[in-house]
C-alpha positions as CSV (number, residue, x, y, z in Angstrom):
1,M,29.1,-0.9,-17.7
2,K,26.0,-0.9,-19.5
3,K,24.1,1.9,-19.3
4,H,20.4,1.5,-19.0
5,F,17.2,4.1,-19.1
6,F,16.3,2.8,-15.5
7,S,17.5,2.1,-12.4
8,I,14.9,0.3,-10.3
9,I,16.8,0.4,-6.9
10,T,15.6,-2.0,-3.7
11,P,16.9,-1.6,-0.1
12,T,16.7,-4.6,1.4
13,Y,17.2,-6.3,5.1
14,N,16.4,-10.0,6.2
15,R,13.1,-10.0,3.3
16,A,15.0,-13.2,1.3
17,D,10.9,-14.2,1.4
18,R,9.3,-11.1,0.0
19,L,11.6,-10.2,-2.9
20,V,9.8,-12.3,-5.4
21,K,6.9,-10.1,-5.8
22,A,9.7,-7.1,-6.9
23,F,11.7,-9.6,-9.0
24,E,8.6,-11.4,-10.8
25,S,7.1,-7.7,-11.3
26,L,10.1,-7.0,-12.5
27,R,10.6,-9.8,-15.1
28,G,7.1,-9.4,-16.3
29,Q,7.9,-6.1,-18.0
30,T,7.0,-4.8,-21.0
31,F,10.2,-2.3,-21.3
32,C,13.3,-4.1,-20.9
33,D,16.0,-1.5,-21.0
34,F,16.2,-1.3,-17.0
35,E,18.6,-2.5,-14.0
36,W,17.8,-4.0,-10.6
37,V,20.2,-2.5,-8.1
38,V,19.6,-4.5,-5.1
39,I,21.6,-3.0,-1.9
40,D,21.8,-6.1,0.6
41,D,21.9,-4.0,4.3
42,G,23.7,-6.8,6.0
43,S,21.0,-9.2,5.8
44,T,21.4,-12.8,7.3
45,D,18.4,-14.9,6.2
46,G,20.1,-15.8,3.0
47,T,18.9,-12.8,0.8
48,D,22.6,-13.5,-1.3
49,K,21.4,-17.2,-1.8
50,V,17.8,-15.5,-3.3
51,I,19.3,-13.4,-5.1
52,A,21.9,-15.4,-6.8
53,D,18.4,-17.6,-8.0
54,F,17.2,-14.1,-9.3
55,I,19.9,-13.4,-11.5
56,Q,20.1,-17.1,-13.1
57,Q,16.3,-16.6,-14.5
58,A,16.3,-12.9,-14.9
59,N,15.8,-11.3,-18.2
60,F,17.3,-8.3,-16.9
61,D,20.7,-6.8,-15.3
62,I,21.1,-7.2,-11.6
63,V,23.2,-5.5,-9.7
64,Y,23.7,-7.0,-6.3
65,H,25.9,-5.8,-3.4
66,K,26.2,-6.3,0.3
67,I,27.3,-4.0,3.1
68,S,27.4,-3.8,6.6
69,H,24.3,-3.3,8.7
70,G,23.3,0.7,8.9
71,G,19.3,1.1,8.0
72,K,17.5,1.5,4.7
73,H,18.9,5.1,4.4
74,M,22.9,3.6,4.2
75,A,21.6,0.6,1.6
76,T,19.9,3.6,-0.5
77,R,23.0,5.9,-0.7
78,A,24.7,3.3,-1.8
79,A,21.8,2.4,-4.6
80,Y,22.5,5.9,-6.0
81,E,26.0,6.0,-6.0
82,I,26.3,2.7,-8.2
83,A,23.4,3.0,-10.0
84,S,23.9,3.6,-14.1
85,G,19.9,4.5,-15.4
86,K,19.1,7.8,-16.8
87,W,16.2,7.5,-14.3
88,V,15.9,6.3,-10.6
89,F,13.1,4.3,-9.1
90,E,13.2,3.3,-5.7
91,L,11.3,0.0,-5.2
92,D,10.4,-1.6,-1.5
93,S,11.9,-4.6,-1.4
94,D,8.1,-5.9,-0.4
95,D,6.7,-3.9,-3.1
96,E,5.7,-4.9,-6.8
97,L,5.6,-2.8,-9.9
98,Y,1.9,-2.4,-10.5
99,D,1.4,-3.9,-13.6
100,S,3.2,-5.4,-16.6
101,N,3.2,-2.3,-18.6
102,T,4.9,0.1,-15.3
103,L,7.9,1.0,-17.2
104,N,6.6,1.5,-20.4
105,S,3.9,4.0,-19.6
106,L,7.1,6.0,-17.6
107,Y,9.2,5.9,-20.6
108,G,6.2,7.2,-22.3
109,L,5.3,9.8,-19.9
110,I,9.1,11.4,-19.6
111,D,8.2,12.2,-22.9
112,T,5.7,14.7,-22.6
113,L,7.6,16.8,-19.8
114,P,8.6,20.3,-19.6
115,K,12.3,20.4,-20.3
116,N,13.4,21.7,-16.4
117,C,11.1,18.4,-14.8
118,S,14.3,16.7,-13.4
119,C,11.6,14.4,-11.4
120,I,7.9,13.1,-11.8
121,G,5.7,11.7,-9.4
122,G,3.0,8.7,-9.2
123,C,0.2,7.3,-7.0
124,F,0.2,3.6,-5.2
125,I,-2.2,1.0,-4.0
126,D,-2.0,-0.5,-1.1
127,Q,-3.0,-3.9,-0.1
128,H,-6.7,-3.2,0.3
129,N,-6.8,-1.6,-2.7
130,N,-6.5,2.4,-1.9
131,I,-4.8,4.5,-4.0
132,F,-2.7,7.4,-2.3
133,P,-2.6,10.1,-3.1
134,E,-5.9,11.4,-4.1
135,I,-5.2,13.5,-7.5
136,N,-8.2,15.3,-9.5
137,G,-7.5,15.5,-13.0
138,D,-4.6,13.9,-15.0
139,Y,-1.7,15.3,-13.2
140,I,-1.1,18.6,-10.8
141,D,2.2,20.6,-11.6
142,Y,4.0,22.0,-8.4
143,D,7.0,25.0,-8.4
144,I,8.8,25.3,-5.6
145,N,6.7,27.8,-3.9
146,S,3.5,25.6,-4.3
147,Y,5.8,22.5,-3.5
148,V,7.0,23.8,-0.2
149,D,3.8,25.4,0.6
150,T,2.4,21.6,0.7
151,F,5.2,20.1,2.3
152,C,4.1,22.5,5.3
153,N,0.9,21.9,5.4
154,Y,-0.4,19.3,3.5
155,Q,2.6,16.7,3.2
156,H,0.5,13.9,2.7
157,L,-0.1,14.8,-0.6
158,L,3.3,14.6,-1.7
159,N,3.7,10.8,-0.3
160,I,4.2,9.6,-3.8
161,A,6.5,7.5,-6.0
162,W,9.5,9.2,-7.3
163,L,10.8,8.9,-10.4
164,M,14.5,10.9,-10.9
165,K,17.1,12.0,-13.2
166,I,20.2,10.7,-11.6
167,E,22.0,13.4,-11.5
168,Y,18.5,15.3,-9.2
169,A,18.7,12.0,-7.0
170,R,22.9,12.4,-6.3
171,S,22.3,16.0,-5.7
172,V,21.6,15.2,-2.3
173,L,22.0,11.8,-0.8
174,P,21.2,9.8,2.9
175,P,23.3,11.3,5.0
176,A,26.0,8.8,6.6
177,I,24.3,8.6,9.6
178,Q,23.7,5.4,12.1
179,D,23.3,6.4,15.6
180,N,20.2,3.6,16.1
181,L,18.8,4.6,12.2
182,T,16.7,2.0,10.9
183,Y,16.3,4.6,8.2
184,F,16.6,8.3,7.5
185,P,13.1,10.1,6.9
186,E,13.2,10.3,3.3
187,A,11.0,13.7,3.4
188,V,13.7,15.5,4.5
189,I,15.9,14.2,1.6
190,N,13.4,15.4,-1.2
191,I,12.6,18.4,0.4
192,R,16.2,19.8,0.2
193,R,16.6,18.0,-3.6
194,A,13.7,20.3,-4.1
195,L,15.3,23.7,-2.7
196,K,18.8,22.9,-4.1
197,A,17.4,22.2,-7.2
198,D,17.6,25.4,-10.2
199,N,14.0,25.9,-11.4
200,F,12.2,23.2,-9.6
201,H,9.2,21.3,-11.4
202,L,7.4,18.1,-10.1
203,R,4.6,16.6,-12.1
204,I,2.5,14.5,-10.4
205,F,0.9,11.9,-12.0
206,N,-2.5,10.2,-11.2
207,Q,-1.3,6.7,-12.1
208,P,-0.9,3.9,-10.1
209,W,3.1,2.7,-10.5
210,Y,3.3,0.1,-7.6
211,R,1.7,-2.0,-5.0
212,Y,2.6,-0.7,-1.5
213,N,2.0,-3.3,1.2
214,M,1.6,-0.8,4.3
215,Y,2.7,-1.8,7.6
216,N,4.4,-4.6,7.7
217,S,5.4,-5.1,11.6
218,D,9.5,-4.8,10.3
219,S,8.9,-1.7,8.0
220,V,10.8,0.9,8.8
221,S,8.1,3.5,9.2
222,V,6.9,1.0,12.3
223,Q,10.7,0.0,13.5
224,A,11.3,4.5,12.9
225,K,9.4,4.5,16.2
226,K,11.6,2.5,18.2
227,T,15.2,4.6,16.9
228,N,15.8,8.0,16.3
229,A,14.3,8.9,12.9
230,Y,11.3,11.6,13.9
231,W,13.9,12.9,15.9
232,Y,16.3,13.5,13.1
233,Y,13.0,14.8,10.7
234,A,12.3,17.4,13.2
235,K,16.0,18.4,13.8
236,S,16.7,18.3,9.9
237,L,14.1,19.8,8.4
238,L,14.6,23.0,10.8
239,E,18.1,22.7,9.6
240,T,16.9,23.3,6.2
241,F,14.7,26.0,6.9
242,H,16.9,27.8,8.8
243,E,19.1,27.3,5.3
244,Y,17.1,28.3,3.0
245,N,15.6,31.5,5.2
246,L,12.3,29.8,5.7
247,L,11.7,30.2,8.9
248,Y,9.3,32.9,9.7
249,K,7.6,31.9,6.6
250,Y,6.2,29.0,8.1
251,P,5.4,29.3,11.9
252,D,2.6,26.8,12.4
253,F,5.6,24.3,10.4
254,I,8.1,25.0,12.9
255,K,6.3,25.2,15.8
256,R,4.7,21.4,14.9
257,L,8.6,20.8,14.4
258,S,9.4,22.2,17.8
259,K,7.1,20.2,19.5
260,S,8.5,16.7,17.4
261,L,11.6,17.6,19.3
262,M,10.0,17.5,22.6
263,N,8.2,14.4,21.9
264,E,10.8,12.3,19.8
265,T,13.6,12.5,22.2
266,P,16.5,10.0,21.4
267,S,16.1,6.8,22.4
268,D,18.9,6.7,25.0
269,K,16.8,9.2,26.4
270,S,19.7,11.7,27.3
271,V,17.8,15.1,26.1
272,F,14.7,16.2,27.4
273,V,13.7,19.4,25.8
274,N,10.9,21.5,27.1
275,Y,9.4,23.8,24.1
276,T,6.1,25.1,25.8
277,T,7.2,28.7,25.1
278,F,6.0,28.0,21.5
279,K,2.7,27.0,22.4
280,L,2.4,30.7,24.1
281,I,3.6,32.1,20.8
282,G,0.6,32.7,18.3
283,R,1.1,35.3,15.1
284,P,4.4,35.8,14.0
285,S,5.8,38.7,15.7
286,V,9.2,40.4,17.0
287,F,9.2,38.3,20.1
288,Y,8.4,35.2,18.5
289,K,11.2,36.3,15.4
290,L,13.7,36.5,17.8
291,L,13.2,33.3,20.2
292,L,13.2,31.6,17.0
293,R,16.5,33.2,15.7
294,L,18.1,31.9,19.0
295,F,16.3,28.7,19.2
296,C,17.5,27.8,15.3
297,K,21.3,29.5,16.3
298,R,21.7,27.2,19.5
299,L,19.6,24.2,17.6
300,L,22.2,24.0,14.8
301,S,25.2,23.3,17.1
302,I,23.0,20.6,19.2
303,S,25.1,17.0,19.8
304,H,22.9,14.0,20.0
305,N,23.2,14.1,23.8
306,E,22.1,17.6,24.4
307,I,20.5,20.4,23.3
308,W,20.4,23.9,23.8
309,A,16.9,26.0,24.2
310,F,16.7,29.5,24.1
311,G,20.4,30.3,25.3
312,I,19.9,27.2,28.1
313,K,21.6,24.3,28.1
314,I,18.9,21.6,29.4
315,K,20.2,17.9,30.4
316,K,17.9,15.4,31.7
317,S,18.8,15.2,35.9
């Protein structure tokens, strides 16, 4: 298999009519050393025929695999496993690269990076020409401490386009969970990669990299509200912060996650959790730490259908 500098990965499900924007934005690139890895998450709308037509037209390599329907996170996992590029960039099936010079610009930025920088970020533009996130200056650097602080307090500033070395991307893959999920929250994967990395360094550039179509009715962020994604988001972050001994450092964030477990119970409605106790806790105290320790110890062993809160098994009656 030929090795490429970039792998552009696109998980897709029943979006045969929308893939053309992504394809045309790739076909127009001035930088050509890349492959497009398309993982079809069990589409039934003729996506395979559309991709076959693209392969005939393309001036770049297209790798297409179809898997059983399991959600965006399963398709993304498969894409990372087979990508051949040194650097990997995720482009959603209804999005497109910003302009014809995007990949060439990214190639130039990589030469300017510190040696320990395994991931960089950029901005995106929505369909109303709004740029996200807002950045002052040419770029902003994060080490692991400033990244986690921003994640816990200003997470919207990390809603970025990610370009990662393939080894860094594979260091933490989306979990192989189906369980009524359209996707597994990417923010969890991002922070787990950062915490696992040696000498983490992220540089976010004040440049748009792609055009993002926000809030389509079939987007995973909309569909996620009907599934267990936000419940897994809260549970997985609590597990992560427990693993890396960060629970006591961010008590307000932990309380917000606990509220999410109360408000975003699994879709089968078999779980009911009352975390009112957290509302009563103010500043960190010995009492708070004891409760938190017991809470997390029990939480990390929960199943989908039951939860332990403060040593008491709680189920919906």
